[in-house]
MARTORLO-764854 format. One record per residue (C-alpha): residue in three letters; residue number from 1; chain; x, y, z. Coordinates in pm, 1 decimal. Layout:
N
+------+-----+-----+----------+----------+----------+
! type ! seq ! mol !     east !    north !       up !
+------+-----+-----+----------+----------+----------+
!  ala ! NUM !   A !        X !        Y !        Z !
...
+------+-----+-----+----------+----------+----------+
***
This chain:
351
+------+-----+-----+----------+----------+----------+
! type ! seq ! mol !     east !    north !       up !
+------+-----+-----+----------+----------+----------+
!  met !   1 !   A !  16900.5 !  -3839.3 !   7809.4 !
!  ala !   2 !   A !  16837.6 !  -3482.0 !   7935.2 !
!  glu !   3 !   A !  16528.0 !  -3540.2 !   8115.2 !
!  ile !   4 !   A !  16732.2 !  -3768.0 !   8321.4 !
!  gly !   5 !   A !  17022.3 !  -3540.8 !   8417.8 !
!  met !   6 !   A !  16807.2 !  -3299.7 !   8514.1 !
!  thr !   7 !   A !  16667.1 !  -3485.9 !   8802.2 !
!  leu !   8 !   A !  17053.1 !  -3588.8 !   8895.1 !
!  pro !   9 !   A !  17070.0 !  -3254.8 !   9068.2 !
!  val !  10 !   A !  16772.5 !  -3226.7 !   9278.3 !
!  leu !  11 !   A !  16796.0 !  -3316.1 !   9631.4 !
!  arg !  12 !   A !  16677.2 !  -3666.4 !   9744.8 !
!  pro !  13 !   A !  16769.2 !  -3915.7 !  10017.3 !
!  val !  14 !   A !  17030.2 !  -4196.2 !   9911.4 !
!  gly !  15 !   A !  17095.6 !  -4473.3 !  10101.0 !
!  ile !  16 !   A !  17470.6 !  -4456.1 !  10193.3 !
!  asp !  17 !   A !  17559.7 !  -4730.4 !  10399.2 !
!  pro !  18 !   A !  17838.4 !  -4531.3 !  10677.6 !
!  gln !  19 !   A !  18047.6 !  -4832.5 !  10734.6 !
!  arg !  20 !   A !  18136.0 !  -4876.4 !  10350.5 !
!  ala !  21 !   A !  18113.1 !  -4491.2 !  10240.9 !
!  ser !  22 !   A !  18405.9 !  -4369.0 !  10034.0 !
!  val !  23 !   A !  18497.6 !  -4122.3 !   9824.7 !
!  arg !  24 !   A !  18648.9 !  -4220.1 !   9440.7 !
!  thr !  25 !   A !  18830.6 !  -3988.8 !   9218.0 !
!  met !  26 !   A !  18720.0 !  -4214.2 !   8917.1 !
!  gly !  27 !   A !  18403.7 !  -4400.4 !   8997.7 !
!  ser !  28 !   A !  18193.4 !  -4609.2 !   8822.0 !
!  arg !  29 !   A !  18012.2 !  -4517.3 !   8498.8 !
!  phe !  30 !   A !  17667.7 !  -4400.0 !   8505.3 !
!  val !  31 !   A !  17441.9 !  -4678.5 !   8343.5 !
!  ile !  32 !   A !  17074.2 !  -4647.3 !   8307.9 !
!  asp !  33 !   A !  16954.8 !  -4963.0 !   8464.7 !
!  ser !  34 !   A !  17141.2 !  -4891.5 !   8766.5 !
!  trp !  35 !   A !  16990.5 !  -4551.8 !   8785.2 !
!  ile !  36 !   A !  16626.7 !  -4703.1 !   8708.3 !
!  tyr !  37 !   A !  16696.7 !  -4912.0 !   8999.9 !
!  asp !  38 !   A !  16754.3 !  -4665.1 !   9202.6 !
!  gln !  39 !   A !  16433.2 !  -4469.2 !   9134.5 !
!  val !  40 !   A !  16211.9 !  -4745.6 !   9220.1 !
!  ser !  41 !   A !  16390.0 !  -4875.3 !   9566.0 !
!  asp !  42 !   A !  16423.4 !  -4734.9 !   9935.9 !
!  pro !  43 !   A !  16445.9 !  -4460.2 !   9986.1 !
!  ala !  44 !   A !  16266.6 !  -4346.1 !   9676.7 !
!  val !  45 !   A !  16002.0 !  -4642.4 !   9687.8 !
!  pro !  46 !   A !  16000.7 !  -4675.3 !  10112.7 !
!  gly !  47 !   A !  16041.3 !  -5024.3 !  10218.7 !
!  arg !  48 !   A !  16092.7 !  -5138.2 !   9864.7 !
!  thr !  49 !   A !  16478.5 !  -5237.2 !   9936.2 !
!  arg !  50 !   A !  16505.0 !  -5575.6 !   9667.4 !
!  val !  51 !   A !  16456.2 !  -5490.0 !   9292.9 !
!  thr !  52 !   A !  16403.6 !  -5735.5 !   9023.0 !
!  pro !  53 !   A !  16514.1 !  -5684.6 !   8626.9 !
!  leu !  54 !   A !  16158.0 !  -5712.2 !   8554.5 !
!  asp !  55 !   A !  16168.8 !  -5324.7 !   8662.5 !
!  leu !  56 !   A !  16394.8 !  -5268.5 !   8409.8 !
!  ala !  57 !   A !  16173.7 !  -5435.5 !   8138.8 !
!  ala !  58 !   A !  15882.7 !  -5223.5 !   8295.4 !
!  ala !  59 !   A !  16096.4 !  -4912.1 !   8303.3 !
!  leu !  60 !   A !  16133.8 !  -4957.8 !   7908.2 !
!  gly !  61 !   A !  15730.9 !  -4997.1 !   7817.3 !
!  gly !  62 !   A !  15669.9 !  -5362.6 !   7897.3 !
!  asp !  63 !   A !  15334.7 !  -5341.0 !   8032.6 !
!  trp !  64 !   A !  15336.2 !  -5735.1 !   8086.1 !
!  ala !  65 !   A !  15638.3 !  -5690.9 !   8321.3 !
!  tyr !  66 !   A !  15455.9 !  -5436.1 !   8535.0 !
!  ala !  67 !   A !  15160.6 !  -5558.7 !   8616.9 !
!  pro !  68 !   A !  15279.9 !  -5790.9 !   8859.1 !
!  leu !  69 !   A !  15532.5 !  -5549.4 !   9045.2 !
!  ala !  70 !   A !  15250.4 !  -5296.9 !   9101.2 !
!  glu !  71 !   A !  15034.9 !  -5535.2 !   9218.2 !
!  val !  72 !   A !  15269.5 !  -5614.8 !   9483.1 !
!  gly !  73 !   A !  15169.8 !  -5306.0 !   9707.2 !
!  phe !  74 !   A !  15463.2 !  -5112.8 !   9790.9 !
!  ala !  75 !   A !  15353.4 !  -4713.2 !   9826.8 !
!  gly !  76 !   A !  15481.1 !  -4511.6 !   9600.7 !
!  tyr !  77 !   A !  15608.8 !  -4726.4 !   9340.7 !
!  pro !  78 !   A !  15323.2 !  -4648.2 !   9016.5 !
!  glu !  79 !   A !  15430.9 !  -4296.1 !   9103.2 !
!  ala !  80 !   A !  15810.3 !  -4374.0 !   9081.0 !
!  met !  81 !   A !  15760.6 !  -4607.2 !   8802.8 !
!  ala !  82 !   A !  15573.8 !  -4336.9 !   8615.8 !
!  val !  83 !   A !  15855.0 !  -4072.0 !   8663.4 !
!  val !  84 !   A !  16113.1 !  -4306.5 !   8527.6 !
!  arg !  85 !   A !  15928.1 !  -4457.0 !   8218.4 !
!  ser !  86 !   A !  15843.5 !  -4055.1 !   8150.1 !
!  ala !  87 !   A !  16206.3 !  -3990.0 !   8132.1 !
!  ile !  88 !   A !  16272.2 !  -4321.7 !   7921.2 !
!  thr !  89 !   A !  15992.0 !  -4228.1 !   7675.9 !
!  ala !  90 !   A !  16169.5 !  -3918.0 !   7599.7 !
!  arg !  91 !   A !  16501.3 !  -4045.1 !   7493.8 !
!  thr !  92 !   A !  16527.9 !  -4089.4 !   7120.3 !
!  ala !  93 !   A !  16715.9 !  -4325.6 !   6934.3 !
!  his !  94 !   A !  17007.0 !  -4091.2 !   6901.7 !
!  asp !  95 !   A !  17023.0 !  -4068.4 !   7311.8 !
!  trp !  96 !   A !  17016.9 !  -4450.9 !   7285.8 !
!  gly !  97 !   A !  17320.8 !  -4462.0 !   7043.5 !
!  gln !  98 !   A !  17534.5 !  -4285.5 !   7265.3 !
!  thr !  99 !   A !  17715.6 !  -4587.4 !   7391.9 !
!  ala ! 100 !   A !  17726.2 !  -4947.0 !   7316.9 !
!  tyr ! 101 !   A !  17574.8 !  -5045.2 !   7651.3 !
!  asp ! 102 !   A !  17258.5 !  -4841.8 !   7611.4 !
!  ala ! 103 !   A !  17215.5 !  -4951.6 !   7218.2 !
!  trp ! 104 !   A !  17232.5 !  -5304.4 !   7357.1 !
!  leu ! 105 !   A !  16938.1 !  -5209.1 !   7612.4 !
!  tyr ! 106 !   A !  16762.8 !  -5064.6 !   7303.7 !
!  ala ! 107 !   A !  16787.4 !  -5353.2 !   7121.9 !
!  leu ! 108 !   A !  16628.3 !  -5576.5 !   7416.4 !
!  gln ! 109 !   A !  16341.6 !  -5318.5 !   7451.5 !
!  pro ! 110 !   A !  16115.0 !  -5466.0 !   7184.4 !
!  met ! 111 !   A !  16096.0 !  -5808.8 !   7346.3 !
!  trp ! 112 !   A !  15973.1 !  -5643.1 !   7661.1 !
!  leu ! 113 !   A !  15667.0 !  -5491.5 !   7465.9 !
!  ala ! 114 !   A !  15354.2 !  -5634.9 !   7363.8 !
!  his ! 115 !   A !  15309.1 !  -5735.3 !   6960.3 !
!  asp ! 116 !   A !  15014.8 !  -5639.0 !   6792.0 !
!  glu ! 117 !   A !  14825.8 !  -5809.9 !   6514.2 !
!  ala ! 118 !   A !  15136.9 !  -5782.7 !   6248.3 !
!  phe ! 119 !   A !  15280.0 !  -6041.2 !   6458.2 !
!  pro ! 120 !   A !  15160.2 !  -6402.7 !   6424.0 !
!  pro ! 121 !   A !  14914.7 !  -6540.8 !   6726.3 !
!  phe ! 122 !   A !  15165.0 !  -6791.4 !   6835.1 !
!  met ! 123 !   A !  15375.1 !  -6482.5 !   6987.1 !
!  arg ! 124 !   A !  15096.0 !  -6255.0 !   7135.3 !
!  gly ! 125 !   A !  14999.1 !  -6495.6 !   7407.8 !
!  asp ! 126 !   A !  15144.8 !  -6487.4 !   7770.9 !
!  ala ! 127 !   A !  15349.8 !  -6784.3 !   7722.4 !
!  trp ! 128 !   A !  15554.7 !  -6653.7 !   7439.4 !
!  thr ! 129 !   A !  15558.0 !  -6321.8 !   7625.5 !
!  ala ! 130 !   A !  15704.9 !  -6499.6 !   7938.7 !
!  lys ! 131 !   A !  15969.7 !  -6667.2 !   7690.1 !
!  ala ! 132 !   A !  16051.4 !  -6317.9 !   7539.5 !
!  his ! 133 !   A !  16125.5 !  -6143.3 !   7850.3 !
!  gln ! 134 !   A !  16316.9 !  -6443.8 !   7991.2 !
!  ala ! 135 !   A !  16552.6 !  -6446.9 !   7648.4 !
!  gly ! 136 !   A !  16583.4 !  -6077.1 !   7692.0 !
!  leu ! 137 !   A !  16665.6 !  -6091.3 !   8059.0 !
!  gly ! 138 !   A !  16935.0 !  -6331.9 !   7988.3 !
!  ser ! 139 !   A !  17058.4 !  -6102.8 !   7710.8 !
!  tyr ! 140 !   A !  17098.0 !  -5832.9 !   7976.3 !
!  ala ! 141 !   A !  17248.3 !  -6075.9 !   8219.7 !
!  glu ! 142 !   A !  17547.5 !  -6132.5 !   7939.3 !
!  leu ! 143 !   A !  17567.2 !  -5729.4 !   7927.7 !
!  lys ! 144 !   A !  17630.5 !  -5720.0 !   8310.6 !
!  his ! 145 !   A !  17923.4 !  -5986.8 !   8292.4 !
!  asp ! 146 !   A !  18276.9 !  -5886.3 !   8229.2 !
!  thr ! 147 !   A !  18311.6 !  -6144.7 !   7930.0 !
!  ile ! 148 !   A !  18105.1 !  -6284.2 !   7688.3 !
!  leu ! 149 !   A !  18226.1 !  -6629.5 !   7566.4 !
!  tyr ! 150 !   A !  18018.4 !  -6879.1 !   7449.6 !
!  ala ! 151 !   A !  18085.9 !  -7284.9 !   7404.2 !
!  lys ! 152 !   A !  17980.1 !  -7398.0 !   7062.4 !
!  gln ! 153 !   A !  18023.6 !  -7733.9 !   6904.2 !
!  gly ! 154 !   A !  18212.4 !  -7773.3 !   6573.8 !
!  met ! 155 !   A !  18111.0 !  -7954.9 !   6300.1 !
!  ala ! 156 !   A !  18266.4 !  -8231.4 !   6128.4 !
!  glu ! 157 !   A !  18266.9 !  -8299.5 !   5736.6 !
!  gly ! 158 !   A !  18303.6 !  -8590.1 !   5552.6 !
!  asp ! 159 !   A !  18203.2 !  -8815.5 !   5265.9 !
!  met ! 160 !   A !  17866.6 !  -8955.1 !   5382.8 !
!  glu ! 161 !   A !  17560.8 !  -8880.5 !   5197.4 !
!  pro ! 162 !   A !  17380.2 !  -8544.3 !   5248.7 !
!  pro ! 163 !   A !  17061.3 !  -8557.9 !   5474.4 !
!  pro ! 164 !   A !  16773.0 !  -8410.1 !   5334.2 !
!  val ! 165 !   A !  16732.5 !  -8043.9 !   5348.2 !
!  leu ! 166 !   A !  16563.9 !  -7898.0 !   5633.8 !
!  arg ! 167 !   A !  16366.4 !  -7627.4 !   5670.6 !
!  his ! 168 !   A !  16501.2 !  -7307.8 !   5901.0 !
!  trp ! 169 !   A !  16364.1 !  -7034.8 !   6059.8 !
!  val ! 170 !   A !  16443.8 !  -6724.6 !   6277.9 !
!  glu ! 171 !   A !  16172.8 !  -6552.9 !   6542.8 !
!  pro ! 172 !   A !  15988.3 !  -6322.1 !   6292.5 !
!  asp ! 173 !   A !  16053.7 !  -6025.4 !   6500.2 !
!  pro ! 174 !   A !  16313.7 !  -5789.3 !   6318.1 !
!  thr ! 175 !   A !  16335.2 !  -5453.1 !   6527.1 !
!  pro ! 176 !   A !  16584.9 !  -5600.7 !   6763.3 !
!  leu ! 177 !   A !  16813.2 !  -5786.5 !   6529.4 !
!  leu ! 178 !   A !  16813.9 !  -5434.6 !   6328.1 !
!  arg ! 179 !   A !  16910.9 !  -5274.4 !   6704.1 !
!  ile ! 180 !   A !  17172.6 !  -5535.1 !   6741.7 !
!  ala ! 181 !   A !  17307.3 !  -5471.8 !   6395.4 !
!  gly ! 182 !   A !  17307.3 !  -5080.1 !   6526.8 !
!  thr ! 183 !   A !  17474.9 !  -5174.5 !   6831.8 !
!  ala ! 184 !   A !  17735.8 !  -5343.7 !   6668.3 !
!  arg ! 185 !   A !  17801.6 !  -5046.9 !   6389.7 !
!  leu ! 186 !   A !  17839.2 !  -4802.7 !   6671.8 !
!  leu ! 187 !   A !  18117.1 !  -5015.0 !   6837.7 !
!  arg ! 188 !   A !  18259.0 !  -5048.3 !   6511.7 !
!  asp ! 189 !   A !  18264.3 !  -4727.7 !   6424.2 !
!  gly ! 190 !   A !  18395.9 !  -4586.2 !   6752.7 !
!  leu ! 191 !   A !  18647.5 !  -4814.2 !   6775.4 !
!  asn ! 192 !   A !  18765.9 !  -4750.4 !   6392.8 !
!  gln ! 193 !   A !  18774.3 !  -4356.8 !   6484.1 !
!  leu ! 194 !   A !  19015.0 !  -4432.2 !   6776.1 !
!  asp ! 195 !   A !  19259.0 !  -4675.3 !   6543.2 !
!  leu ! 196 !   A !  19191.5 !  -4998.5 !   6763.7 !
!  leu ! 197 !   A !  19083.9 !  -5214.3 !   6485.0 !
!  gln ! 198 !   A !  19302.7 !  -5440.1 !   6280.6 !
!  gly ! 199 !   A !  19257.7 !  -5599.6 !   5929.5 !
!  thr ! 200 !   A !  19005.8 !  -5562.1 !   5664.6 !
!  ser ! 201 !   A !  18640.6 !  -5613.0 !   5628.3 !
!  asn ! 202 !   A !  18655.4 !  -5929.2 !   5412.9 !
!  asp ! 203 !   A !  18879.6 !  -6094.0 !   5651.8 !
!  pro ! 204 !   A !  18649.2 !  -6262.9 !   5941.5 !
!  ser ! 205 !   A !  18991.0 !  -6332.1 !   6121.3 !
!  thr ! 206 !   A !  19053.5 !  -5992.9 !   6225.0 !
!  thr ! 207 !   A !  18893.7 !  -5735.9 !   6461.9 !
!  leu ! 208 !   A !  18736.9 !  -5542.9 !   6176.0 !
!  gly ! 209 !   A !  18639.0 !  -5867.9 !   5972.3 !
!  ile ! 210 !   A !  18454.5 !  -5989.6 !   6319.5 !
!  leu ! 211 !   A !  18203.2 !  -5704.1 !   6381.8 !
!  asp ! 212 !   A !  18129.9 !  -5670.5 !   6027.1 !
!  thr ! 213 !   A !  18070.2 !  -6035.4 !   5980.7 !
!  phe ! 214 !   A !  17855.9 !  -6006.4 !   6267.4 !
!  ile ! 215 !   A !  17649.0 !  -5693.1 !   6111.6 !
!  thr ! 216 !   A !  17634.1 !  -5872.8 !   5803.2 !
!  ile ! 217 !   A !  17453.0 !  -6177.1 !   6017.5 !
!  ala ! 218 !   A !  17237.7 !  -5966.7 !   6186.2 !
!  asp ! 219 !   A !  17105.7 !  -5754.7 !   5904.0 !
!  arg ! 220 !   A !  17039.8 !  -6071.9 !   5689.7 !
!  leu ! 221 !   A !  16842.3 !  -6225.4 !   5988.7 !
!  ala ! 222 !   A !  16656.8 !  -5902.7 !   5992.1 !
!  his ! 223 !   A !  16523.1 !  -5933.5 !   5654.5 !
!  ile ! 224 !   A !  16459.5 !  -6265.3 !   5688.3 !
!  ala ! 225 !   A !  16199.3 !  -6221.6 !   6010.9 !
!  arg ! 226 !   A !  16066.1 !  -5916.5 !   5796.8 !
!  gln ! 227 !   A !  15997.1 !  -6198.4 !   5524.7 !
!  glu ! 228 !   A !  15836.1 !  -6404.4 !   5757.1 !
!  leu ! 229 !   A !  15621.7 !  -6116.0 !   5875.2 !
!  thr ! 230 !   A !  15442.3 !  -6066.6 !   5563.2 !
!  gly ! 231 !   A !  15394.4 !  -6441.6 !   5494.2 !
!  asp ! 232 !   A !  15694.7 !  -6480.9 !   5225.5 !
!  pro ! 233 !   A !  15841.5 !  -6777.9 !   5175.5 !
!  ile ! 234 !   A !  16201.1 !  -6811.4 !   5302.3 !
!  gly ! 235 !   A !  16446.2 !  -6835.2 !   4931.5 !
!  ala ! 236 !   A !  16660.5 !  -7173.4 !   4924.7 !
!  glu ! 237 !   A !  16986.7 !  -6915.6 !   5007.6 !
!  asp ! 238 !   A !  16830.9 !  -6782.2 !   5340.3 !
!  asn ! 239 !   A !  16754.8 !  -7117.7 !   5418.7 !
!  glu ! 240 !   A !  17069.3 !  -7237.1 !   5373.0 !
!  phe ! 241 !   A !  17209.6 !  -6960.1 !   5585.4 !
!  leu ! 242 !   A !  17010.6 !  -7027.0 !   5882.5 !
!  gly ! 243 !   A !  17081.4 !  -7376.5 !   5846.1 !
!  gln ! 244 !   A !  17492.3 !  -7250.6 !   5893.2 !
!  ile ! 245 !   A !  17419.2 !  -6973.5 !   6189.5 !
!  gly ! 246 !   A !  17558.9 !  -7184.1 !   6422.6 !
!  gly ! 247 !   A !  17892.2 !  -7258.2 !   6189.2 !
!  trp ! 248 !   A !  17892.8 !  -6826.7 !   6159.6 !
!  phe ! 249 !   A !  17915.9 !  -6783.8 !   6529.0 !
!  thr ! 250 !   A !  18176.4 !  -7067.2 !   6589.9 !
!  glu ! 251 !   A !  18427.6 !  -6888.1 !   6360.0 !
!  ile ! 252 !   A !  18348.0 !  -6547.0 !   6522.2 !
!  leu ! 253 !   A !  18396.8 !  -6786.4 !   6848.0 !
!  tyr ! 254 !   A !  18733.1 !  -6915.6 !   6788.7 !
!  ala ! 255 !   A !  18865.2 !  -6589.2 !   6615.7 !
!  thr ! 256 !   A !  18790.9 !  -6403.3 !   6935.7 !
!  ser ! 257 !   A !  18956.4 !  -6666.5 !   7138.1 !
!  val ! 258 !   A !  19265.0 !  -6754.8 !   7289.7 !
!  glu ! 259 !   A !  19338.3 !  -7113.6 !   7209.8 !
!  gly ! 260 !   A !  19282.5 !  -7324.0 !   7529.2 !
!  thr ! 261 !   A !  19051.1 !  -7081.4 !   7691.3 !
!  ile ! 262 !   A !  18716.8 !  -7118.9 !   7562.9 !
!  asp ! 263 !   A !  18475.7 !  -7281.2 !   7854.8 !
!  asp ! 264 !   A !  18292.0 !  -7571.2 !   7826.7 !
!  his ! 265 !   A !  17984.6 !  -7395.2 !   7947.4 !
!  gly ! 266 !   A !  17800.6 !  -7131.1 !   7782.5 !
!  ala ! 267 !   A !  17639.9 !  -7052.9 !   8151.5 !
!  ile ! 268 !   A !  17744.2 !  -6687.5 !   8316.4 !
!  val ! 269 !   A !  17637.9 !  -6524.5 !   8624.9 !
!  ala ! 270 !   A !  17647.3 !  -6125.5 !   8772.1 !
!  asp ! 271 !   A !  17532.7 !  -5957.2 !   9048.9 !
!  ile ! 272 !   A !  17365.0 !  -5598.3 !   8967.1 !
!  phe ! 273 !   A !  17227.7 !  -5476.1 !   9295.6 !
!  leu ! 274 !   A !  17259.2 !  -5457.3 !   9651.2 !
!  asp ! 275 !   A !  17040.1 !  -5476.9 !   9925.4 !
!  ala ! 276 !   A !  17224.5 !  -5290.6 !  10223.7 !
!  leu ! 277 !   A !  16926.1 !  -5423.6 !  10485.8 !
!  thr ! 278 !   A !  16983.3 !  -5776.3 !  10455.4 !
!  asp ! 279 !   A !  17354.2 !  -5779.6 !  10324.1 !
!  thr ! 280 !   A !  17277.6 !  -6008.0 !   9998.6 !
!  val ! 281 !   A !  17330.3 !  -5899.6 !   9632.1 !
!  leu ! 282 !   A !  17072.5 !  -5979.8 !   9321.4 !
!  glu ! 283 !   A !  17243.0 !  -6210.2 !   9089.7 !
!  val ! 284 !   A !  17129.9 !  -6288.6 !   8731.4 !
!  gly ! 285 !   A !  17247.9 !  -6556.9 !   8543.5 !
!  thr ! 286 !   A !  17198.4 !  -6816.6 !   8214.2 !
!  gly ! 287 !   A !  17185.0 !  -7138.4 !   8288.9 !
!  asp ! 288 !   A !  17170.2 !  -7455.0 !   8017.2 !
!  phe ! 289 !   A !  16942.5 !  -7364.6 !   7710.8 !
!  asn ! 290 !   A !  16594.9 !  -7455.4 !   7703.2 !
!  thr ! 291 !   A !  16437.3 !  -7613.4 !   7427.5 !
!  ile ! 292 !   A !  16144.8 !  -7468.1 !   7260.9 !
!  tyr ! 293 !   A !  15864.5 !  -7573.8 !   7018.7 !
!  val ! 294 !   A !  15684.7 !  -7353.7 !   6767.7 !
!  ile ! 295 !   A !  15419.0 !  -7468.2 !   6487.4 !
!  val ! 296 !   A !  15498.9 !  -7285.5 !   6200.4 !
!  pro ! 297 !   A !  15463.9 !  -7280.7 !   5782.1 !
!  asp ! 298 !   A !  15588.7 !  -7554.7 !   5611.0 !
!  gly ! 299 !   A !  15635.6 !  -7386.3 !   5256.2 !
!  ala ! 300 !   A !  15395.1 !  -7597.5 !   5084.1 !
!  gly ! 301 !   A !  15032.8 !  -7507.9 !   5204.4 !
!  gly ! 302 !   A !  15080.0 !  -7689.3 !   5557.7 !
!  phe ! 303 !   A !  15287.0 !  -7681.8 !   5898.9 !
!  glu ! 304 !   A !  15556.5 !  -7840.6 !   6072.1 !
!  ile ! 305 !   A !  15731.2 !  -7821.6 !   6478.5 !
!  ala ! 306 !   A !  16058.2 !  -7615.6 !   6420.1 !
!  thr ! 307 !   A !  16257.3 !  -7649.3 !   6763.5 !
!  gly ! 308 !   A !  16534.9 !  -7428.4 !   6911.4 !
!  gly ! 309 !   A !  16704.8 !  -7313.9 !   7170.7 !
!  val ! 310 !   A !  16625.3 !  -7020.1 !   7431.4 !
!  tyr ! 311 !   A !  16789.8 !  -6854.7 !   7707.8 !
!  ala ! 312 !   A !  16724.6 !  -7047.7 !   8075.1 !
!  tyr ! 313 !   A !  16729.2 !  -6711.0 !   8287.0 !
!  tyr ! 314 !   A !  16776.2 !  -6692.8 !   8674.2 !
!  glu ! 315 !   A !  16737.6 !  -6433.0 !   8927.1 !
!  phe ! 316 !   A !  16812.9 !  -6446.6 !   9303.3 !
!  trp ! 317 !   A !  16953.0 !  -6324.7 !   9606.5 !
!  gln ! 318 !   A !  17293.8 !  -6421.8 !   9775.7 !
!  pro ! 319 !   A !  17507.9 !  -6306.3 !  10049.0 !
!  arg ! 320 !   A !  17733.9 !  -6046.8 !   9964.0 !
!  thr ! 321 !   A !  18015.2 !  -6195.6 !  10122.2 !
!  asp ! 322 !   A !  17954.1 !  -6501.7 !   9897.0 !
!  arg ! 323 !   A !  17903.5 !  -6358.6 !   9536.2 !
!  leu ! 324 !   A !  17906.3 !  -6624.9 !   9274.8 !
!  thr ! 325 !   A !  18210.7 !  -6665.3 !   9022.9 !
!  asp ! 326 !   A !  18082.2 !  -6847.0 !   8705.1 !
!  glu ! 327 !   A !  18289.6 !  -7157.9 !   8808.6 !
!  ala ! 328 !   A !  18103.0 !  -7185.0 !   9117.8 !
!  trp ! 329 !   A !  17782.7 !  -7135.3 !   8890.0 !
!  trp ! 330 !   A !  17870.1 !  -7462.6 !   8656.4 !
!  leu ! 331 !   A !  17919.6 !  -7615.4 !   8981.6 !
!  leu ! 332 !   A !  17544.9 !  -7547.2 !   9067.9 !
!  ile ! 333 !   A !  17475.8 !  -7656.7 !   8705.5 !
!  glu ! 334 !   A !  17645.2 !  -8015.0 !   8707.7 !
!  ser ! 335 !   A !  17542.4 !  -8076.9 !   9033.9 !
!  glu ! 336 !   A !  17170.0 !  -7977.3 !   8958.2 !
!  thr ! 337 !   A !  17110.7 !  -7741.2 !   9250.0 !
!  leu ! 338 !   A !  17024.3 !  -7441.3 !   9119.9 !
!  pro ! 339 !   A !  16802.8 !  -7184.7 !   9247.3 !
!  asp ! 340 !   A !  16410.7 !  -7165.3 !   9120.9 !
!  arg ! 341 !   A !  16364.6 !  -7025.4 !   8834.6 !
!  pro ! 342 !   A !  16170.6 !  -6684.7 !   8838.7 !
!  trp ! 343 !   A !  15792.2 !  -6759.1 !   8877.0 !
!  trp ! 344 !   A !  15672.1 !  -6536.5 !   8558.7 !
!  val ! 345 !   A !  15884.1 !  -6827.7 !   8409.0 !
!  gly ! 346 !   A !  15795.0 !  -7125.1 !   8579.2 !
!  glu ! 347 !   A !  15429.6 !  -7106.0 !   8510.1 !
!  tyr ! 348 !   A !  15484.9 !  -7149.9 !   8146.9 !
!  leu ! 349 !   A !  15751.7 !  -7409.1 !   8157.7 !
!  gly ! 350 !   A !  15556.4 !  -7621.5 !   8434.8 !
!  leu ! 351 !   A !  15773.6 !  -7602.2 !   8676.3 !
+------+-----+-----+----------+----------+----------+
***
């Protein structure tokens, strides 16, 4: 953070629209992703008036995201990105933990980095890398959104004979999960210091209990992911826990919602950048979940196909005067008139 701060007093040209210029006594808070976009767009990079969240992934060390951006050919972009990367690299884990916002971005960073030989072969190819980028950017869209609510289906229980035990998996990448748990701890401890949490840790219907429950879930998922990486079989208790993960998050959802306010849609949309030249804003959003199929060990020396859900990520430009609300975005989803998916996702989805 210190290195980024040192660049702030340096005199540099900025794009200010005289028609909308203003002075605010309590302006918007500095966030690092906005700083990144500022450093890699006009006037810092002449003529580059539009950014993409791939810039964020590239700035946080993602070479896969950086390669196509560098190929576009904007003069000065590689140099500008090198400066940004240097500042980001200088940040310590302590720097990233100063705010829950930054800690969230730090949790997403490993999803945009190349996986080495410690990871299964299917996690080292371009298709998985594209999946990881849209998953990370889908979470980033949630971060930029004002309110984060998921609509989950409940599960009814009855006297029917129980179905056969299914084997469950979590993506074998423990680092993002550990950082997510760390972000939740940061939030819990900060709110606790301000006396803003109610209840007890063992009561998941209270604010303190909700955060502690979430931390416990993320820590356990990270533990299971580590086991998968080392080739250890998932035990019966952990397998049962994975099978109930939807129920855990449903409990958190209902505990944090007012009755009658849970949306039917989990999709969200938010604008994150203004192109003053064309008076358009960059919107990022999530749609209905995509289905993924992965070949995983079956615990008996063979393999089986696991299926799960992944973010459906969108980014597109919209007139500034017609910013989309969540409700307008949901109508586009329901009418199947959505914008195209990013090219780097569509290539691996057969779109």
